[in-house]
C-alpha positions, 0 to 999 in steps of 0.5 A: 844799884844792882842789889836794889833792882834784885830786891824790887824783882823779888818783892814784885814776884812775891806779890804776884805769887800772892795775888795769883794764890788769892785769885785761885778759887778753892773748889770743894767736892765729894764724889756723888755719881752721876753728878760727880764721878772720880776716875783716877785723877779725872773728875767727870759727871754732870756737875763737873761738866757744868762747873768746867763750863762756868769756869771757862766762860767766866775765866775763873782759875780754880783748884779742886779740893776733895773732902768727905761730904760732912766736911764741905759745909763747915769748910764753906762757912769758914771760908776754907773753900770758896765754892762746892760743886756737889749737888747741894739741896737748898734749905732755909737752915743752910742759907743761914750759914752759906750762900747758894747759886741759882738752882740747876736741877730739881728732883725728889727723895725716895726709898731703897729697900732690899729686894724680896726673895722668891721664897719670901714672896711665896710665903707672903702669898700663902700667909694671906690665906691665914688671916682671921677673915679668911679663916672665918669665911672658910669655917662658915663654908664648912658649916654650910656644907655640913648643915645642908648635907645633913638636911639633904640626906635626911629628906632623900634617904627614903625616897632616893636611896640609890643616891642617898644611902642609909647610915654613915655612907648616906651622910657622906653622900649628903655632904658630897652633894652639898659640896658640889652644889654649893661650889656650882660644880654640879657633877649630876651624880646625885640629885634630890627627888623629893619636894623637900629635897628640891627646896633644900637644893634651891636654897643651897644654890642661892645661899651658896652663890652669895656666900661664895661670891663674898668669900672670893672677895674676902680672899682677894682683899686679904691677898691684896692687903698682904701684898701691899703690906709686904712691899711697904710702899707707904711712907709712914710704914717706915717710921717704926723701922731702922732707916739710913741716910747720908749724914749732914744731908737734907734727908736727915732733917726731913726724916727727923721733922717727920718723926723718924726716930731710928735713923742711922747716918752714913758718909756716903750712899755706897756705905749706906746701901752696903749697910742695908744689904748687911741688915744693919738698916731696913731702908735707905732714904736719899735723893732719887738720882743719886740712889738710882745711879749708884744701884745701876752702876755699882756691881757690889750693890745687888738685890736692892730696889727703889720704891715708887715713892716721891717726896721732899722735892730737892733743888740742887745748887752750888754752895758758896762761902758767904765771904764771896758774895760777888762770886755767887752773882757771876756763877748764878748768871752763867748757870742760868745761861747754860741750863737754858741751852740745848747742851744741858739737855744733852748732858742730862740725857747722857746720864739718864736723868730728867727733871721730875 
């Protein structure tokens, strides 16, 4: 009898342990600041706070499982993980293999590039003066000064020898007078006295006014175009460059669908930004909140800036294995309640985030 009781106790203990193990949810994650920040054994961040709140309200027993980001989706598909608390972007392709909770945050993708040095900015500025349009205008200016200088000297050399001398020195006098008149400087050291000379001067002043205005506009346009091209603040300008992003992310699919062919994939934002600093890629495309937080907080990532480009709107949600549909309903219902509360706004503001 005693042996039978011991046997029953062992059987029930084993069943209880098995039931407890079954009820314990396996929650996968990969560090993704500011949503998931690992401090030793502690996990903090926006998503960590959200999940702890959901689990506490729903009385869910769970165990955190850390793994590389590319491995999270296969683990969810196979049921190795019950849920993933990373900020996963909802896409039609992903919905075919895994389930998602209702979204809790919306943002967009952007582009990070190496900062341009002061020397490079100066060289870009100087190079604006050597485009073909500027050189044509400058050549026209020199030709205009030369023609009107010779005409002025020719008509003034006899009636006004004190201002327009004879010989080569007189030619120089004519060029000097033409230059200061054309540029509206007007020193007054030389002035025509003959009727023909005055007509030449009048024509020079009107032609010079129009020509200098056009040349100034051309220089300003050249410098503006050169500045815009040097900053590459154009989405299409990156299609022919080597661009990096996080592997198995929605950014990879977005870049490929928009005909980016030279794409390098990295396991993390930190790895990708470091590669960009080392010259392995020319730009890094990913979710704006993750990029901005990493650049602001990581001291090893320096001389990197984020361009004012916004594209590919992202809706973040938790991923759930398709084997537990009922879990999706419970978690989604709780997430909606939390994100509508004041506490959620406070948490976002603490990490410097706002939606759009």
